[in-house]
C-alpha positions as a Markdown table, in Angstrom:
| # | Residue | x | y | z |
|---|---|---|---|---|
| 1 | Met | 20.0 | -11.0 | 7.0 |
| 2 | Ile | 18.5 | -10.6 | 10.6 |
| 3 | Ala | 21.8 | -11.8 | 12.1 |
| 4 | His | 23.7 | -9.0 | 10.3 |
| 5 | Ile | 21.5 | -6.1 | 11.4 |
| 6 | Gly | 23.3 | -3.6 | 13.5 |
| 7 | Leu | 22.7 | -0.2 | 15.1 |
| 8 | Thr | 23.4 | 1.6 | 11.8 |
| 9 | Gln | 20.6 | -0.4 | 10.0 |
| 10 | Ile | 18.2 | 0.2 | 12.8 |
| 11 | Leu | 18.8 | 3.9 | 12.8 |
| 12 | Ile | 18.4 | 4.0 | 9.0 |
| 13 | Leu | 15.1 | 2.2 | 9.3 |
| 14 | Ile | 13.9 | 4.6 | 12.0 |
| 15 | Ala | 14.9 | 7.6 | 9.8 |
| 16 | Leu | 13.3 | 6.0 | 6.7 |
| 17 | Val | 10.0 | 5.4 | 8.6 |
| 18 | Gly | 10.1 | 8.9 | 9.9 |
| 19 | Ser | 10.7 | 10.5 | 6.5 |
| 20 | Leu | 8.1 | 8.2 | 4.9 |
| 21 | Tyr | 5.5 | 9.2 | 7.5 |
| 22 | Ala | 6.3 | 12.9 | 6.9 |
| 23 | Thr | 6.0 | 12.4 | 3.2 |
| 24 | Arg | 2.7 | 10.5 | 3.6 |
| 25 | Arg | 1.2 | 13.3 | 5.8 |
| 26 | Thr | 1.9 | 16.0 | 3.1 |
| 27 | Leu | 0.1 | 14.0 | 0.4 |
| 28 | Gly | -3.3 | 15.3 | 1.6 |
| 29 | His | -4.7 | 12.0 | 2.8 |
| 30 | Ser | -8.0 | 12.9 | 4.4 |
| 31 | His | -8.6 | 10.0 | 6.7 |
| 32 | Arg | -6.0 | 10.1 | 9.4 |
| 33 | Leu | -6.0 | 6.5 | 10.6 |
| 34 | Val | -2.7 | 6.4 | 12.5 |
| 35 | Leu | -2.5 | 2.6 | 12.9 |
| 36 | Leu | -3.2 | 2.0 | 9.2 |
| 37 | Glu | -0.6 | 4.6 | 8.1 |
| 38 | Leu | 2.0 | 3.3 | 10.5 |
| 39 | Thr | 1.4 | -0.2 | 9.2 |
| 40 | Glu | 1.7 | 1.0 | 5.6 |
| 41 | Ile | 4.9 | 3.0 | 6.3 |
| 42 | Ser | 6.5 | 0.2 | 8.3 |
| 43 | Ile | 5.8 | -2.3 | 5.6 |
| 44 | Ala | 7.1 | 0.1 | 3.0 |
| 45 | Ala | 10.3 | 0.6 | 5.0 |
| 46 | Val | 10.9 | -3.1 | 5.4 |
| 47 | Phe | 10.4 | -3.7 | 1.7 |
| 48 | Phe | 12.7 | -0.9 | 0.7 |
| 49 | Met | 15.4 | -2.4 | 2.9 |
| 50 | Val | 14.9 | -6.1 | 1.9 |
| 51 | Gly | 14.2 | -5.3 | -1.8 |
| 52 | Gly | 17.2 | -3.1 | -1.9 |
| 53 | Ala | 19.3 | -5.8 | -0.3 |
| 54 | Lys | 18.2 | -8.1 | -3.1 |
| 55 | Leu | 19.0 | -5.6 | -5.8 |
| 56 | Val | 22.5 | -4.6 | -4.6 |
| 57 | Gly | 23.4 | -8.3 | -4.2 |
| 58 | Arg | 24.0 | -8.8 | -0.5 |
| 59 | Pro | 25.8 | -12.1 | 0.1 |
| 60 | Asp | 23.0 | -13.5 | 2.2 |
| 61 | Met | 20.4 | -12.8 | -0.5 |
| 62 | Ile | 22.6 | -14.3 | -3.2 |
| 63 | Leu | 22.9 | -17.5 | -1.0 |
| 64 | Leu | 19.2 | -17.6 | -0.4 |
| 65 | Phe | 18.4 | -17.5 | -4.1 |
| 66 | Gln | 21.1 | -20.1 | -4.8 |
| 67 | Gln | 19.4 | -22.4 | -2.3 |
| 68 | Ile | 16.1 | -21.8 | -4.1 |
| 69 | Gly | 17.8 | -23.1 | -7.2 |
| 70 | Val | 15.9 | -21.0 | -9.9 |
| 71 | Gly | 18.7 | -18.5 | -10.6 |
| 72 | Gln | 19.7 | -15.0 | -9.7 |
| 73 | Trp | 17.1 | -13.5 | -12.1 |
| 74 | Leu | 14.4 | -14.2 | -9.6 |
| 75 | Arg | 16.4 | -12.2 | -7.0 |
| 76 | Tyr | 16.3 | -9.2 | -9.3 |
| 77 | Val | 12.7 | -9.6 | -10.2 |
| 78 | Thr | 11.7 | -10.0 | -6.5 |
| 79 | Gly | 13.8 | -7.0 | -5.5 |
| 80 | Ala | 12.4 | -4.8 | -8.2 |
| 81 | Leu | 8.8 | -5.8 | -7.2 |
| 82 | Glu | 9.5 | -5.2 | -3.5 |
| 83 | Val | 11.1 | -1.8 | -4.0 |
| 84 | Ser | 8.5 | -0.6 | -6.5 |
| 85 | Gly | 5.7 | -2.0 | -4.4 |
| 86 | Ala | 7.1 | -0.2 | -1.3 |
| 87 | Ala | 7.3 | 3.1 | -3.2 |
| 88 | Leu | 3.7 | 2.8 | -4.4 |
| 89 | Leu | 2.5 | 1.8 | -0.9 |
| 90 | Ile | 3.0 | 5.3 | 0.4 |
| 91 | Val | 1.0 | 6.9 | -2.5 |
| 92 | Pro | -2.7 | 6.8 | -1.3 |
| 93 | Leu | -4.0 | 6.2 | -4.8 |
| 94 | Phe | -1.9 | 3.1 | -5.2 |
| 95 | Thr | -2.0 | 1.7 | -1.7 |
| 96 | Val | -4.5 | -1.1 | -2.2 |
| 97 | Gly | -2.9 | -2.3 | -5.5 |
| 98 | Ser | 0.6 | -2.2 | -4.1 |
| 99 | Ala | -0.5 | -4.1 | -1.0 |
| 100 | Leu | -2.1 | -6.7 | -3.2 |
| 101 | Leu | 1.1 | -7.0 | -5.3 |
| 102 | Leu | 3.3 | -7.3 | -2.2 |
| 103 | Gly | 0.9 | -9.7 | -0.7 |
| 104 | Ala | 1.2 | -11.9 | -3.8 |
| 105 | Val | 5.0 | -11.8 | -3.5 |
| 106 | Met | 4.6 | -12.9 | 0.1 |
| 107 | Val | 2.3 | -15.8 | -0.9 |
| 108 | Val | 5.0 | -17.0 | -3.3 |
| 109 | Ala | 7.7 | -16.5 | -0.7 |
| 110 | Thr | 5.6 | -18.5 | 1.9 |
| 111 | Leu | 5.2 | -21.4 | -0.6 |
| 112 | Ile | 8.9 | -21.4 | -1.5 |
| 113 | Glu | 9.9 | -21.4 | 2.2 |
| 114 | Leu | 7.5 | -24.3 | 3.0 |
| 115 | Phe | 8.1 | -26.5 | 0.0 |
| 116 | Val | 11.6 | -25.6 | -1.4 |
| 117 | Leu | 13.6 | -24.5 | 1.6 |
| 118 | His | 11.6 | -26.6 | 4.1 |
| 119 | Arg | 11.5 | -24.0 | 6.9 |
| 120 | Ala | 8.9 | -22.0 | 8.7 |
| 121 | Pro | 7.8 | -18.9 | 6.8 |
| 122 | Val | 7.5 | -16.7 | 9.8 |
| 123 | Ala | 8.7 | -13.4 | 8.2 |
| 124 | Ala | 6.6 | -14.0 | 5.0 |
| 125 | Val | 3.5 | -14.7 | 7.0 |
| 126 | Ala | 4.0 | -11.7 | 9.2 |
| 127 | Cys | 4.3 | -9.4 | 6.1 |
| 128 | Leu | 1.3 | -11.1 | 4.5 |
| 129 | Thr | -0.7 | -10.4 | 7.6 |
| 130 | Gly | 0.3 | -6.7 | 7.4 |
| 131 | His | -0.7 | -6.5 | 3.7 |
| 132 | Thr | -4.0 | -8.2 | 4.4 |
| 133 | Phe | -4.7 | -5.7 | 7.1 |
| 134 | Val | -3.9 | -2.7 | 4.8 |
| 135 | Val | -6.1 | -4.0 | 1.9 |
| 136 | Trp | -9.0 | -4.8 | 4.3 |
| 137 | Ala | -8.8 | -1.4 | 6.0 |
| 138 | Arg | -8.6 | 0.5 | 2.8 |
| 139 | Leu | -11.4 | -1.4 | 1.1 |
| 140 | Ser | -13.8 | -1.3 | 4.1 |
| 141 | Arg | -13.9 | 2.5 | 4.4 |
| 142 | Pro | -17.3 | 4.1 | 4.7 |
| 143 | Arg | -19.2 | 4.4 | 1.4 |
| 144 | Pro | -21.3 | 7.4 | 0.2 |
| 145 | Ala | -24.8 | 7.7 | 1.8 |
| 146 | Val | -27.6 | 6.0 | 0.0 |
| 147 | Ala | -30.9 | 8.0 | -0.3 |
| 148 | Gly | -33.8 | 6.7 | -2.3 |
| 149 | Asn | -31.7 | 3.9 | -3.9 |
| 150 | Lys | -29.5 | 6.6 | -5.5 |
| 151 | Arg | -26.0 | 7.3 | -4.3 |
| 152 | Arg | -25.4 | 11.0 | -3.5 |
| 153 | His | -22.0 | 12.2 | -4.5 |
| 154 | Ala | -20.7 | 15.7 | -3.9 |
| 155 | Leu | -17.8 | 17.2 | -5.7 |
| 156 | Val | -15.9 | 19.4 | -3.3 |
| 157 | Leu | -13.6 | 22.1 | -4.6 |
| 158 | Gly | -11.9 | 24.5 | -2.2 |
| 159 | Gly | -14.0 | 23.4 | 0.7 |
| 160 | Glu | -17.4 | 24.2 | -1.0 |
| 161 | Pro | -19.6 | 21.4 | -2.4 |
| 162 | Leu | -20.4 | 21.9 | -6.1 |
| 163 | Ala | -23.7 | 20.9 | -7.6 |
| 164 | Leu | -23.7 | 17.9 | -10.0 |
| 165 | Thr | -25.7 | 18.4 | -13.2 |
| 166 | Asn | -26.7 | 16.2 | -16.1 |
| 167 | Leu | -25.9 | 17.0 | -19.8 |
| 168 | Arg | -28.9 | 19.4 | -20.1 |
| 169 | Gly | -27.6 | 21.5 | -17.1 |
| 170 | Glu | -30.3 | 20.2 | -14.8 |
| 171 | Ser | -29.4 | 19.6 | -11.2 |
| 172 | Thr | -29.2 | 16.0 | -10.1 |
| 173 | Asp | -31.0 | 17.1 | -6.9 |
| 174 | Asp | -34.3 | 18.2 | -8.6 |
| 175 | Gln | -36.4 | 17.4 | -5.6 |
| 176 | Ala | -35.0 | 20.3 | -3.6 |
| 177 | His | -34.3 | 22.8 | -6.3 |
| 178 | Gly | -36.7 | 22.0 | -9.2 |
| 179 | Pro | -35.8 | 21.1 | -12.8 |
| 180 | Gly | -33.4 | 23.3 | -14.6 |
| 181 | Arg | -32.2 | 25.1 | -11.5 |
| 182 | Arg | -28.6 | 24.9 | -10.3 |
| 183 | Pro | -28.0 | 25.4 | -6.6 |
| 184 | Val | -25.4 | 28.1 | -6.0 |
């Protein structure tokens, strides 16, 4: 597939990355980690193109799955997983799960390239590295502050923090406001 990439495909990839980045910025993602977002969008763009090539039946993909010897059903399953994983990778709520799913696909691709096709899995390992970075960066974000062995969570609505109360209407921050009082 790499040997058949021309200027048209490169321009499509650039346009896709740009549109995905614009879409991602409008989703309200609060942590603007440019390197992480560019990695996620680049991975999504690559998997849209490669998964789409598998689904539409490009000759090089058909040949690849014939060499694997399992059947063309695996090409369809892999293409569907890659395209759906790429679509979910740009949705902040599903980023970690999607990166894990695509990472699992890349682990299988690495094993197939090593033990079935007997060649170096350079592209699969490169993608797997990107997925690992995305999962690590998303899961290692700062946690809520811990005070007195209790986690303090604030619900923010319209820019103003709201008070959290228990079922009796008492504030969860009774030390500062006293029992039964709600901070305004």
